[in-house]
FITIGU-572816 format. One record per residue (C-alpha): residue in one letter; z, y, x. Coordinates in steps of 0.02 Angstrom, whole numbers, padded with zeros to 5 digits, always signed. Each point is the difference from the previous one (the first is absolute). Layout:
% FITIGU-572816
AZYX...
//
This chain:
% FITIGU-572816
M+05659+06522+05080N+00161-00098+00001S-00116-00152+00010L-00102+00072+00157V+00176+00024+00069N+00054-00184-00046F-00148-00086+00065Y-00001+00093+00172G+00189-00081-00001A-00041-00161-00029I-00145+00007+00149A+00121+00084+00108W+00110-00138-00039F-00137-00127+00024M-00082+00057+00149P+00124-00088+00121I+00000-00174-00059I-00206+00030-00008L+00036+00041+00214I+00086-00150+00011C-00110-00124-00086V-00149+00081+00103L+00071-00026+00186W+00087-00172-00068D-00161-00076-00027G-00078+00126+00137I+00104-00122+00134W-00021-00179-00055K-00187+00029-00018L-00042+00066+00168I+00123-00122+00061A-00088-00148-00101M-00180+00068+00039W+00035+00020+00195K+00053-00197-00022A-00129-00058-00091G-00143+00091+00127R+00079-00053+00140N-00004-00185-00063N-00193+00010-00076H+00074-00009-00189L-00159+00088-00083A+00045-00033-00186W+00192+00053+00038F-00036+00143+00085I-00150+00047-00141C+00130-00035-00132I+00142+00100+00049A-00107+00152+00039I-00050-00004-00151F+00147-00042-00138N+00135+00118-00009T+00160-00117-00049L+00127+00109+00081G+00008-00133+00167I+00026-00163-00131L-00180-00049+00072P+00044+00060+00208I+00180-00096-00004I-00051-00175-00088Y-00152+00005+00133I+00124+00022+00146L+00127-00109-00067L-00161-00125-00002L-00074+00030+00163R+00189-00004+00090D+00022-00180-00064K-00163-00044+00085E+00044+00081+00144D+00169-00102+00025E-00109-00139-00018N-00130+00041+00119Q+00159+00025+00144S+00062-00148-00023K-00141-00100+00023S-00004+00117+00149
//
């Protein structure tokens, strides 16, 4: 019985960390998927949708896209 109480205590402490990770990943994923869809980057859109990387893949895409947008704006 004591081990069960310790287990529930560990879960109660761990749940806020999981919630923060889910929100972090969801926000970055939505932003990157929106940008990939808007720019017709189907391969990026599919990869971001499938792989859960805690926001790493969406952040990489956003940073790479930003460099290309800067180049396009400087040419105009």
